C-alpha positions as CSV (number, residue, x, y, z in Angstrom):
1,M,-2.8,6.3,-17.2
2,A,-3.2,4.8,-13.8
3,K,-5.9,6.0,-11.4
4,L,-4.3,7.5,-8.3
5,L,-5.9,6.8,-4.9
6,T,-5.8,8.8,-1.7
7,T,-4.5,7.2,1.4
8,K,-8.1,6.7,2.6
9,Q,-9.1,5.1,-0.7
10,A,-6.0,2.9,-0.7
11,A,-6.7,1.8,2.9
12,Q,-10.3,0.9,2.0
13,H,-9.0,-1.1,-1.0
14,L,-6.6,-3.1,1.2
15,G,-9.0,-3.4,4.1
16,V,-6.6,-1.6,6.5
17,S,-6.6,1.7,8.3
18,A,-5.2,4.9,6.9
19,A,-2.9,4.9,9.9
20,F,-1.4,1.5,8.7
21,L,-0.4,3.1,5.4
22,E,1.0,6.2,7.2
23,R,3.1,4.0,9.5
24,D,4.2,2.0,6.4
25,R,5.5,5.2,4.8
26,W,7.3,6.3,7.9
27,A,8.9,2.8,8.3
28,G,10.3,2.5,4.8
29,A,7.3,1.9,2.5
30,R,6.7,-1.7,1.7
31,I,3.8,-0.3,-0.4
32,P,5.0,2.1,-3.1
33,F,3.4,5.6,-3.0
34,I,3.6,8.8,-5.0
35,K,4.3,12.1,-3.4
36,L,2.7,15.1,-5.2
37,G,3.9,18.4,-3.9
38,T,4.9,18.7,-0.3
39,R,1.9,17.0,1.4
40,S,-0.2,15.0,-1.1
41,V,0.3,11.2,-1.2
42,R,-1.3,8.9,-3.7
43,Y,-1.2,5.2,-4.5
44,R,-1.5,3.4,-7.8
45,S,-4.1,0.6,-7.8
46,E,-1.6,-1.7,-9.6
47,D,0.9,-1.2,-6.8
48,L,-1.7,-2.1,-4.2
49,E,-2.5,-5.3,-6.2
50,D,1.2,-6.2,-6.4
51,Y,1.5,-5.7,-2.6
52,I,-1.5,-8.0,-2.1
53,N,0.0,-10.7,-4.4
54,R,3.3,-10.5,-2.5
55,Q,1.5,-11.3,0.7
56,M,0.2,-14.6,-0.5
57,R,1.1,-17.5,1.8
58,H,0.2,-21.2,1.8
59,S,1.0,-21.8,5.4
60,T,1.2,-19.7,8.6
61,T,4.8,-20.8,9.0
62,E,5.8,-19.7,5.5
63,N,8.3,-16.9,5.4
64,A,7.8,-13.7,3.3
65,A,9.3,-13.8,-0.1
């Protein structure tokens, strides 16, 4: 079973602010998240790793995949 991370833990893992993840959820969620109940949000570590891998670039002019 995957370990579920809070927004704060996920933000620390990615090196971003919790507000970045909150804005991402409001804007269409490029980073998958799990909603538990009405207010609790969690992230799977493997989804965070997948997101990191999708951000890999070899040039600053390279477009997103």
